[in-house]
C-alpha positions as CSV (number, residue, x, y, z in Angstrom):
1,X,117.3,19.6,-46.9
2,X,116.2,20.6,-43.5
3,X,114.5,23.9,-42.6
4,X,117.7,25.0,-40.8
5,X,119.9,24.3,-43.9
6,X,117.4,26.2,-46.1
7,X,117.4,29.1,-43.7
8,X,121.3,29.1,-43.5
9,X,121.7,29.1,-47.3
10,X,119.2,31.8,-47.9
11,X,120.5,34.0,-45.1
12,X,124.1,33.6,-46.4
13,X,122.9,34.4,-49.9
14,X,121.2,37.6,-48.7
15,X,124.4,38.6,-46.9
16,X,126.6,38.0,-49.9
17,X,124.3,39.9,-52.2
18,X,124.1,42.9,-49.8
19,X,127.9,42.9,-49.5
20,X,128.2,42.6,-53.3
21,X,131.9,41.5,-53.1
22,X,133.0,44.6,-51.2
23,X,133.7,42.9,-47.8
24,X,134.6,39.2,-48.1
25,X,136.0,39.2,-44.6
26,X,132.8,40.6,-43.2
27,X,130.7,38.0,-45.1
28,X,133.0,35.2,-43.8
29,X,132.6,36.6,-40.2
30,X,128.8,36.7,-40.5
31,X,128.7,33.2,-41.9
32,X,130.9,32.0,-39.0
33,X,128.7,33.8,-36.4
34,X,125.5,32.4,-38.0
35,X,126.8,28.8,-37.9
36,X,127.9,29.2,-34.3
37,X,124.5,30.7,-33.4
38,X,122.6,27.9,-35.0
39,X,124.7,25.2,-33.3
40,X,124.9,27.0,-29.9
41,X,123.8,25.5,-26.6
42,X,120.5,26.9,-25.3
43,X,122.2,29.0,-22.6
44,X,124.5,30.7,-25.1
45,X,122.0,31.0,-28.0
46,X,120.7,34.5,-27.3
47,X,124.3,35.9,-27.0
48,X,125.3,34.2,-30.3
49,X,122.3,35.5,-32.2
50,X,122.9,39.0,-30.8
51,X,126.4,38.8,-32.4
52,X,124.8,37.9,-35.7
53,X,122.4,40.8,-35.4
54,X,125.3,43.2,-34.6
55,X,127.2,42.0,-37.7
56,X,124.2,42.3,-39.9
57,X,123.5,45.9,-38.6
58,X,127.1,46.8,-39.5
59,X,126.7,45.4,-43.0
60,X,123.4,47.1,-43.6
61,X,124.8,50.4,-42.6
62,X,127.0,50.3,-45.7
63,X,124.2,49.2,-48.1
64,X,123.1,52.0,-50.5
65,X,120.5,50.4,-52.6
66,X,117.4,48.6,-51.3
67,X,116.8,45.1,-52.7
68,X,114.8,42.1,-51.6
69,X,117.9,40.7,-49.9
70,X,118.4,43.9,-47.8
71,X,114.7,44.1,-47.0
72,X,114.7,40.5,-45.7
73,X,117.8,41.2,-43.6
74,X,116.3,44.4,-42.2
75,X,113.1,42.5,-41.3
76,X,115.2,39.8,-39.6
77,X,117.1,42.5,-37.6
78,X,113.8,44.2,-36.6
79,X,112.2,41.0,-35.4
80,X,115.3,40.0,-33.3
81,X,116.5,43.4,-32.2
82,X,115.9,42.7,-28.5
83,X,118.2,39.6,-28.2
84,X,120.9,41.5,-26.4
85,X,118.6,42.5,-23.6
86,X,118.2,40.5,-20.5
87,X,115.2,38.2,-20.4
88,X,112.0,39.8,-19.1
89,X,110.7,38.6,-15.7
90,X,107.9,36.1,-16.1
91,X,105.5,34.7,-13.6
92,X,107.3,31.4,-13.8
93,X,110.4,33.0,-12.3
94,X,108.8,33.2,-8.9
95,X,108.4,30.5,-6.3
96,X,105.7,30.9,-3.7
97,X,105.9,28.5,-0.7
98,X,102.5,27.9,0.9
99,X,100.6,25.1,2.6
100,X,97.2,24.0,1.5
101,X,94.7,24.9,4.3
102,X,91.5,23.4,2.9
103,X,89.6,22.4,-0.2
104,X,86.6,24.4,-1.2
105,X,83.9,22.7,-3.3
106,X,81.3,24.7,-5.2
107,X,77.8,23.7,-5.9
108,X,78.6,22.6,-9.4
109,X,81.5,20.4,-8.2
110,X,84.5,22.5,-8.9
111,X,87.3,22.3,-6.3
112,X,89.6,25.1,-5.2
113,X,92.6,24.9,-2.9
114,X,92.7,27.5,-0.1
115,X,96.2,28.3,1.0
116,X,97.4,29.6,4.4
117,X,100.3,31.9,5.1
118,X,102.5,32.1,8.1
119,X,102.0,35.8,8.8
120,X,98.4,37.0,9.2
121,X,97.6,40.4,8.0
122,X,96.3,42.4,10.9
123,X,96.3,45.9,9.6
124,X,95.0,47.4,6.4
125,X,97.4,47.9,3.5
126,X,99.3,51.2,3.4
127,X,97.5,52.1,0.1
128,X,94.2,52.3,2.0
129,X,95.4,54.8,4.5
130,X,94.7,58.5,4.2
131,X,94.6,59.6,0.6
132,X,94.1,56.1,-0.7
133,X,90.9,55.7,1.3
134,X,89.6,59.1,0.0
135,X,90.3,58.0,-3.5
136,X,88.6,54.7,-3.0
137,X,85.5,56.4,-1.6
138,X,85.6,58.9,-4.5
139,X,85.5,56.0,-7.0
140,X,82.6,54.3,-5.1
141,X,80.7,57.6,-5.1
142,X,81.3,58.2,-8.8
143,X,80.2,54.6,-9.7
144,X,77.1,54.9,-7.5
145,X,76.2,58.2,-9.2
146,X,76.6,56.6,-12.6
147,X,74.4,53.7,-11.6
148,X,71.7,56.0,-10.3
149,X,71.8,58.1,-13.4
150,X,71.5,54.9,-15.6
151,X,68.5,53.8,-13.5
152,X,66.9,57.3,-13.8
153,X,67.3,57.3,-17.6
154,X,66.0,53.7,-17.8
155,X,63.0,53.8,-15.7
156,X,62.0,57.3,-14.4
157,X,62.5,59.5,-17.5
158,X,59.4,59.5,-19.7
159,X,60.0,58.9,-23.4
């Protein structure tokens, strides 16, 4: 038996034991949804699994006693609860078009590409205007004071 077949049989067994003969139509629907989700094309897989999760949630709402079967199904629902959400934005979703300007070589032989952009930045970013500049200088002053205090305790203060 394959891993998928073992998963399918165990999952269906858990569903049947949680339903305990009360809802044969619900069990048949969950079995159908599970099979469709396992055989779904990659672009429809998340939607199909979300349908399985919704059916399992509806079944678990009627379960009174906690058993090992119900605990496994609840754990499965918890692990896959976000399937109905849209996919999160990833760094691979962006495409940045740039031309290589030059290759920088360090003393130890590593090479880095330097890219050029079409629009040159001529003014400072808006965050560094006004209050942003005051905040930046405040952080610089705080870090400088901390460094001076550390030097004072390390070298000037007698033990």
